[in-house]
C-alpha positions as CSV (number, residue, x, y, z in Angstrom):
1,M,28.8,-108.8,19.5
2,N,29.5,-105.9,17.4
3,G,33.2,-106.4,15.7
4,R,34.3,-104.8,12.4
5,G,33.0,-105.7,9.4
6,S,31.3,-104.6,5.9
7,S,28.3,-102.5,5.8
8,A,25.7,-102.1,3.0
9,E,22.0,-101.1,3.1
10,V,19.6,-102.7,1.2
11,P,15.8,-102.3,0.6
12,F,13.2,-105.0,0.3
13,A,9.9,-104.5,0.0
14,G,9.7,-101.4,0.7
15,H,11.7,-101.9,4.3
16,R,15.5,-101.0,4.5
17,F,18.1,-103.4,6.4
18,H,21.3,-102.2,7.1
19,L,23.8,-105.3,7.0
20,N,26.8,-105.5,8.5
21,T,29.1,-109.1,7.8
22,D,32.3,-110.0,8.4
23,D,35.2,-109.3,6.3
24,T,35.9,-112.9,5.7
25,F,32.6,-113.5,4.7
26,S,31.1,-110.2,3.1
27,V,31.7,-111.3,-0.8
28,D,29.5,-114.3,-0.5
29,Q,26.8,-112.5,1.6
30,G,26.8,-109.9,-1.2
31,I,26.6,-112.0,-4.3
32,H,23.9,-113.9,-2.8
33,L,21.5,-111.2,-1.5
34,L,22.4,-109.5,-5.1
35,S,20.6,-112.5,-6.6
36,F,17.2,-111.7,-4.7
37,T,17.7,-107.8,-5.1
38,P,14.7,-105.9,-7.3
39,E,16.6,-104.1,-10.6
40,T,13.6,-101.9,-11.1
41,A,10.0,-100.2,-9.7
42,P,10.7,-100.0,-6.2
43,A,8.4,-100.1,-3.3
44,R,7.6,-97.2,-1.9
45,L,9.6,-97.2,1.6
46,C,8.1,-97.2,5.1
47,G,10.6,-95.3,6.8
48,Q,12.0,-98.1,9.0
49,L,15.2,-99.6,9.4
50,T,16.5,-103.0,10.8
51,H,20.3,-104.0,11.6
52,I,21.4,-107.1,10.7
53,R,24.5,-108.2,11.8
54,V,26.4,-111.5,10.1
55,H,28.8,-112.9,12.5
56,H,31.2,-115.7,10.5
57,S,33.7,-116.8,13.7
58,E,34.2,-120.1,14.8
59,D,35.4,-118.9,18.1
60,L,32.5,-117.0,18.8
61,F,30.0,-119.5,17.6
62,R,31.5,-122.2,20.0
63,D,31.5,-119.6,22.5
64,R,27.8,-118.9,22.5
65,V,27.1,-122.6,21.7
66,A,28.6,-123.2,25.2
67,C,26.7,-120.5,27.2
68,L,23.4,-121.7,25.4
69,A,23.7,-125.4,26.7
70,A,23.6,-124.4,30.4
71,A,20.7,-121.9,29.8
72,P,17.0,-122.7,29.9
73,S,15.5,-123.2,27.3
74,V,11.9,-123.9,25.3
75,K,10.9,-125.3,22.2
76,V,9.4,-123.2,19.5
77,V,8.3,-123.9,15.9
78,P,8.0,-120.2,14.3
79,F,8.4,-121.5,10.9
80,R,6.6,-125.2,9.7
81,G,8.6,-127.7,10.5
82,E,11.6,-126.2,11.9
83,P,11.7,-126.8,15.8
84,Y,14.3,-124.3,17.7
85,L,15.2,-124.0,21.6
86,F,14.9,-120.2,22.6
87,S,16.8,-118.9,25.7
88,R,17.4,-115.7,27.0
89,I,20.5,-114.2,28.2
90,G,20.6,-111.3,29.8
91,Q,18.4,-108.8,27.5
92,V,19.3,-111.0,24.5
93,G,16.9,-113.6,23.0
94,W,19.0,-116.5,21.6
95,W,17.1,-119.1,18.8
96,R,19.1,-122.6,18.1
97,P,18.2,-125.3,16.1
98,D,17.0,-128.6,18.3
99,L,19.2,-131.0,18.0
100,A,16.9,-133.3,17.8
101,S,15.3,-132.3,14.2
102,H,16.9,-132.5,10.8
103,L,18.3,-129.1,11.1
104,P,22.3,-128.4,10.9
105,A,23.6,-127.1,14.4
106,D,25.8,-124.6,12.5
107,H,23.8,-121.5,13.0
108,L,22.3,-119.5,15.7
109,Y,20.3,-116.1,15.7
110,A,19.6,-113.8,18.2
111,K,18.1,-110.4,19.0
112,D,19.6,-108.4,21.4
113,A,18.2,-105.2,23.6
114,E,18.1,-102.3,21.3
115,G,16.2,-104.9,18.5
116,R,19.2,-105.6,16.5
117,L,19.3,-109.2,15.0
118,H,22.4,-111.2,14.8
119,I,23.1,-114.2,12.7
120,L,25.9,-116.4,13.8
121,L,27.6,-118.8,11.5
122,H,30.6,-121.6,12.2
123,S,33.2,-121.5,9.9
124,G,32.2,-124.3,8.4
125,T,28.2,-123.8,7.7
126,D,27.0,-125.0,4.5
127,R,25.5,-122.4,2.1
128,G,25.5,-120.0,5.6
129,E,24.5,-116.6,3.4
130,R,20.9,-117.9,3.0
131,Y,19.9,-117.2,6.8
132,A,20.5,-113.5,6.2
133,L,17.2,-113.8,3.8
134,R,15.5,-115.7,6.2
135,V,15.3,-113.2,8.5
136,I,14.5,-110.2,5.9
137,R,11.6,-112.3,5.0
138,E,10.0,-112.4,8.2
139,V,10.8,-108.4,8.8
140,V,9.3,-108.0,5.4
141,L,5.9,-109.7,6.2
142,R,5.4,-108.1,9.5
143,C,6.3,-104.7,8.2
144,A,3.9,-105.1,5.6
145,E,0.7,-106.1,7.4
146,H,1.6,-103.1,9.7
147,R,1.1,-101.0,6.6
148,G,-2.2,-102.3,6.1
149,W,-0.8,-105.2,3.2
150,A,-1.8,-108.3,3.0
151,A,0.3,-111.4,2.2
152,F,-1.0,-114.2,-0.6
153,H,0.1,-117.5,-1.3
154,A,1.0,-116.4,-5.0
155,A,3.4,-115.4,-7.7
156,A,3.5,-112.0,-9.7
157,G,4.5,-110.7,-12.8
158,A,4.5,-107.6,-14.7
159,V,3.7,-107.9,-18.4
160,D,4.6,-103.9,-20.1
161,G,4.3,-102.6,-16.1
162,H,0.9,-104.6,-15.4
163,G,0.7,-106.5,-12.2
164,V,-0.6,-109.5,-12.6
165,L,-1.3,-111.7,-9.0
166,I,-1.1,-115.6,-9.8
167,A,-2.7,-116.9,-6.6
168,G,-3.1,-120.6,-5.8
169,T,-2.3,-123.5,-3.1
170,S,0.6,-125.8,-3.9
171,G,0.3,-127.6,-7.0
172,A,-2.3,-125.2,-8.4
173,G,0.3,-124.1,-11.3
174,K,1.4,-120.6,-10.2
175,T,4.9,-120.9,-11.8
176,T,3.8,-122.6,-14.7
177,V,1.8,-119.6,-15.8
178,L,4.3,-117.2,-14.5
179,T,7.0,-118.9,-16.5
180,A,4.5,-118.9,-19.7
181,L,4.2,-115.0,-19.1
182,A,8.1,-114.6,-18.7
183,A,8.8,-117.0,-21.8
184,H,6.5,-115.8,-24.3
185,R,5.7,-111.9,-23.0
186,R,9.2,-110.8,-21.2
187,A,7.5,-111.0,-18.0
188,D,9.0,-109.2,-15.1
189,L,9.4,-111.5,-12.0
190,I,7.7,-109.5,-9.1
191,G,7.8,-112.6,-6.7
192,S,7.3,-116.6,-6.5
193,D,5.3,-118.0,-3.3
194,R,5.0,-115.1,-1.3
195,V,3.5,-111.6,-2.6
196,L,2.2,-108.7,-0.8
197,V,-1.0,-106.7,-2.2
198,T,-0.6,-103.2,-1.0
199,E,-3.5,-101.3,0.7
200,A,-6.8,-100.5,-1.0
201,A,-5.3,-103.4,-3.8
202,A,-3.5,-101.0,-5.4
203,S,-0.2,-103.0,-6.3
204,V,1.5,-105.7,-6.0
205,V,4.8,-106.4,-4.3
206,G,7.6,-109.2,-4.3
207,V,9.1,-111.0,-0.8
208,P,12.5,-112.0,-1.7
209,I,11.9,-116.3,-2.3
210,S,13.7,-118.4,-4.6
211,V,11.4,-119.8,-7.5
212,R,10.6,-123.0,-7.5
213,I,9.9,-124.7,-11.3
214,A,8.7,-128.3,-11.6
215,G,10.5,-130.7,-14.2
216,G,7.7,-130.6,-16.3
217,T,7.7,-126.9,-16.6
218,L,11.5,-126.9,-17.7
219,S,10.9,-129.4,-20.0
220,A,8.9,-127.1,-22.1
221,L,11.4,-124.8,-21.8
222,A,14.9,-124.6,-24.5
223,P,17.7,-125.1,-22.6
224,N,19.5,-122.0,-20.5
225,R,22.2,-121.7,-18.4
226,N,20.2,-119.6,-16.0
227,L,17.5,-122.7,-15.0
228,P,18.3,-125.7,-13.6
229,P,19.3,-128.4,-16.5
230,H,15.9,-130.5,-17.4
231,S,17.9,-133.4,-16.2
232,V,17.8,-133.1,-12.7
233,L,14.4,-133.4,-12.2
234,P,10.9,-135.7,-13.1
235,T,8.9,-134.7,-15.1
236,G,6.0,-136.0,-13.6
237,F,2.6,-133.6,-12.5
238,G,3.2,-132.9,-8.7
239,A,6.5,-133.7,-8.8
240,I,9.5,-132.7,-6.8
241,K,11.0,-128.9,-7.9
242,A,14.3,-127.0,-8.1
243,S,14.8,-123.8,-7.1
244,C,16.8,-120.7,-8.8
245,T,17.1,-117.5,-7.5
246,P,15.0,-113.9,-8.6
247,H,17.7,-112.8,-10.8
248,D,18.3,-116.5,-12.7
249,F,15.0,-116.8,-13.7
250,A,14.1,-113.4,-14.8
251,H,17.1,-113.3,-17.0
252,A,16.6,-116.6,-18.7
253,F,14.0,-114.8,-20.0
254,A,15.9,-111.5,-20.9
255,A,13.8,-109.8,-18.2
256,R,14.3,-107.8,-15.0
257,V,13.1,-108.5,-11.2
258,R,10.5,-106.0,-10.5
259,E,9.8,-105.0,-6.7
260,S,6.4,-103.7,-7.5
261,A,3.5,-102.7,-10.1
262,P,0.0,-101.8,-10.6
263,L,-2.4,-104.5,-10.1
264,R,-4.0,-105.1,-12.9
265,L,-5.4,-108.8,-13.1
266,V,-5.7,-111.8,-11.0
267,V,-5.6,-115.4,-12.3
268,L,-6.3,-118.3,-10.2
269,P,-4.7,-121.5,-12.1
270,R,-6.4,-124.7,-12.2
271,L,-3.7,-127.0,-13.9
272,S,-4.4,-131.0,-14.3
273,D,-2.7,-134.0,-15.0
274,D,-4.2,-134.2,-18.3
275,D,-4.8,-132.2,-21.6
276,Q,-7.4,-130.6,-21.6
277,E,-7.7,-127.4,-23.8
278,V,-6.7,-123.8,-22.1
279,S,-9.9,-122.4,-21.2
280,I,-10.6,-118.8,-19.3
281,A,-13.5,-117.9,-16.9
282,F,-14.5,-115.3,-14.5
283,P,-15.7,-116.6,-11.5
284,C,-18.5,-114.3,-9.4
285,P,-17.1,-112.0,-6.9
286,A,-18.4,-114.5,-4.4
287,T,-16.7,-117.3,-5.6
288,A,-13.5,-115.1,-6.5
289,R,-13.9,-113.8,-3.0
290,A,-13.6,-117.3,-1.4
291,A,-10.7,-118.6,-3.8
292,L,-8.5,-115.6,-2.6
293,A,-9.5,-116.3,1.0
294,A,-8.3,-119.7,0.6
295,V,-4.7,-118.4,-0.1
296,C,-4.8,-115.2,2.1
297,C,-1.6,-115.2,4.3
298,T,-2.7,-112.6,6.6
299,P,-2.7,-113.1,9.8
300,H,-2.2,-117.1,9.0
301,D,0.3,-118.0,7.5
302,E,1.1,-121.9,6.8
303,D,4.8,-121.6,6.9
304,W,5.5,-118.8,9.2
305,L,3.1,-119.8,12.0
306,H,4.3,-117.4,15.0
307,P,6.4,-114.2,14.6
308,W,10.0,-114.7,15.1
309,F,12.5,-111.8,14.4
310,A,9.6,-109.3,14.2
311,D,7.3,-108.6,17.0
312,R,3.6,-108.0,15.4
313,A,2.5,-104.2,16.0
314,R,-1.5,-104.7,15.8
315,P,-3.5,-107.4,17.1
316,V,-4.5,-110.5,15.2
317,G,-8.0,-109.6,14.9
318,E,-7.4,-106.3,13.4
319,L,-4.8,-108.0,11.0
320,A,-7.8,-110.1,10.1
321,R,-10.2,-107.4,9.4
322,Q,-7.8,-105.6,7.5
323,A,-7.1,-109.0,5.1
324,V,-10.9,-109.1,4.7
325,G,-11.5,-105.2,3.7
326,L,-8.5,-105.8,1.4
327,M,-9.7,-108.9,-0.4
328,D,-12.9,-107.3,-0.8
329,D,-11.4,-104.2,-2.4
330,L,-9.2,-106.4,-4.6
331,V,-12.4,-108.4,-5.8
332,A,-14.6,-105.1,-6.6
333,R,-11.7,-103.3,-8.8
334,V,-9.3,-105.8,-10.5
335,P,-10.7,-108.4,-12.7
336,V,-10.6,-112.4,-11.6
337,M,-10.5,-115.0,-13.9
338,T,-9.4,-118.5,-13.9
339,V,-7.4,-120.6,-16.3
340,T,-8.2,-124.5,-16.2
341,A,-6.1,-126.8,-18.6
342,G,-4.1,-129.9,-18.7
343,V,-0.2,-130.0,-18.4
344,H,0.1,-132.5,-21.3
345,T,-1.7,-129.9,-23.5
346,P,0.3,-128.8,-26.8
347,H,2.3,-125.6,-26.5
348,L,0.8,-124.7,-22.7
349,L,3.3,-122.2,-22.1
350,E,2.5,-120.1,-25.2
351,R,-1.2,-120.5,-25.1
352,T,-1.7,-119.7,-21.1
353,A,0.4,-116.4,-21.9
354,D,-1.6,-115.5,-24.4
355,A,-4.9,-116.4,-22.6
356,V,-3.5,-114.2,-19.5
357,T,-2.3,-111.3,-22.0
358,R,-5.5,-110.7,-24.0
359,R,-7.3,-109.6,-20.6
360,L,-4.6,-107.2,-20.1
361,S,-4.3,-105.7,-23.8
């Protein structure tokens, strides 16, 4: 499954990836990866290299699907809500979408005997360039935990080089706070939805994931060609969100995509569907520690349910103890503040940005 193609080496979160793509698909794949690639402050490299081969061939795809149809398989759900059938043919492991699911049957994943990862796409695959980043994200998460880092359900930005971790469950207001810092303080984007904290809570590092922004937050901004139009989404609290690439989000505010920054502040947003005034508080260490534990994704992640493309190098119990120690360091070394506000408060984004940056000054 090798063949000829275009090659590129790209680092994400300190892990290097060697990507080889069929020539007919290399431009689309390259443009998509570039829109997620950090522009400044690269994370310290881990020294590892993962090979990914992207095949864009109808003949190859159909041949492998026919082979897999006769192979024994077992249903697996490595990512929440996405069931696949796993088969092994010789020394190659294969994953194909479960036909009984909502997943399009236009792609295959494989891992060969040398550990190289393969993505097979049908010539008519819709937005097939997305699949490489799905592989990259999971490898990044496995690499990070092996390095002693921990992942959090969080966003992160950098204000004048100072890293701000914005941690919370879905709907807490992470992207709203991130947007406030970008729109009113030109904060660089580090990450959205998953963010890594390095050993001893020294730095924050981004994971390459799209920025999902709600209609209410969009409606508070001037129209911008890099962001989804206001009319795309309802503006109600907790409504569905639109996605944009990290580059589009950052460039909408004349900011950059930054991979890492020294961690200087943790923000726990508490937004509600009313007009209560913006207020901040500094919880006691035990309360702050409990809030961070509730959104820590190491070793158990609500989305990445089981190791998939990259095996775990350390036992789950050891990873859990590692995360406990890192959160202890985080609470001891970095200020933790809550930001409480109603989403209907006038000038919410500007006032939120003021509240956060005052603590950084």
